[in-house]
C-alpha positions, 0 to 999 in steps of 0.5 A, spaced: 383 851 414 377 855 416 374 862 414 372 867 419 367 873 417 366 879 421 359 881 420 356 884 426 357 892 424 351 897 423 354 900 416 352 907 418 356 910 412 351 906 407 345 910 410 338 908 407 342 901 404 343 899 411 337 902 415 334 895 416 340 890 413 347 889 415 352 891 410 353 884 407 346 884 405 346 889 401 346 887 393 351 889 388 350 887 381 344 884 383 347 879 388 348 880 396 355 881 398 355 875 403 352 870 398 357 872 393 363 871 398 360 864 401 359 862 394 367 863 393 369 860 400 365 854 399 370 852 393 376 852 397 374 845 401 374 849 408 372 845 414 367 850 416 366 858 416 365 862 422 360 868 422 360 873 427 353 877 427 350 882 431 346 888 427 340 885 424 343 878 425 336 874 425 335 876 417 342 875 416 342 868 419 336 866 416 338 868 409 345 865 410 341 858 412 337 858 406 343 858 401 344 851 403 352 852 403 356 846 402 361 848 408 358 848 415 357 855 418 357 856 425 354 863 428 357 867 433 353 872 436 356 879 438 350 882 443 354 889 444 355 890 437 353 897 438 358 899 443 364 895 441 369 895 435 371 889 431 377 887 436 371 884 440 368 881 434 374 877 433 375 876 440 369 872 440 371 866 436 378 866 438 377 859 440 376 857 433 382 861 431 386 856 436 384 850 432 385 851 425 389 855 420 384 861 418 382 866 413 379 872 416 375 876 412 370 882 413 363 881 410 362 887 406 368 886 401 367 884 393 373 881 390 375 877 384 376 869 386 383 870 384 384 874 390 383 867 394 387 863 390 393 869 391 392 868 398 392 860 398 398 859 393 403 864 397 409 861 400 408 866 406 405 863 412 401 869 415 399 874 410 395 881 409 392 882 402 394 889 400 393 894 394 398 900 393 395 906 396 391 911 391 388 917 393 380 915 394 383 909 399 381 910 406 383 906 413 388 902 415 395 902 411 401 898 411 408 899 410 413 894 407 420 892 406 423 889 400 421 882 402 414 884 403 414 883 410 410 888 414 414 893 418 408 898 420 401 898 420 399 906 419 392 907 422 388 913 420 390 918 426 398 916 424 396 917 416 402 922 413 401 925 406 409 925 406 409 918 406 404 916 401 409 913 396 410 907 401 403 906 403 399 900 401 392 899 403 389 893 407 384 889 403 381 886 409 383 879 407 388 875 411 391 868 412 393 866 419 396 859 421 394 856 427 401 856 430 401 864 429 394 865 432 396 860 438 403 863 440 402 870 438 395 873 435 390 871 440 395 872 446 396 879 444 389 880 442 387 878 449 392 883 452 390 889 448 383 888 450 385 888 457 389 894 456 385 898 452 378 895 452 373 893 447 372 899 443 378 898 438 380 895 432 384 888 431 389 891 426 392 895 432 394 888 435 397 887 428 401 893 429 403 891 436 406 885 433 410 888 427 414 891 432 417 884 434 423 882 431 422 875 430 415 875 428 414 875 420 407 878 417 407 879 410 403 883 405 401 880 399 400 886 393 394 884 389 396 888 383 390 890 378 386 885 381 
């Protein structure tokens, strides 16, 4: 198993904090977000960690290399990070997704160790970690059935306050099997980019996939974690 971390974005919403840093280089409680994440991932006995970098990539590469992580780290450069969205950043390491099961994370997350345990110990093969919707949450939502199968990805543009009781917020931590990536996700990713371009989001591909009757993608609520 491997991890892919998307760390190419500019993080403009954080203002001065990301004027000369990527989001994952910001310190939270005295430790940089990426340092915390890598220390959590290296406990999982992964084969490798793939980091997609772009904005301020040299300081990020240098810092990550200085940590001497026990897991081999491969850097993939997104040279057009300022002209694309995360669908392109995920397309860049797609070949790696065809080789191993993958934990996919966005680089600006701060989370308990137990979330990774929850992810890896689940009997579901392909998983999105989610949290029950609360008013302060923003971004992509999902709706699920009684078996925790995702029935719909709800982008910001389709958000409906009448349905908030049915919404779960994506935590932006996923687990995909090699088979799922090879047979479904990567082909859909390539087709979506060909049809709509690079300025899109990888969740839109997942939304299209949930429309297929024979594809099982499950949501795992994180509860109070």
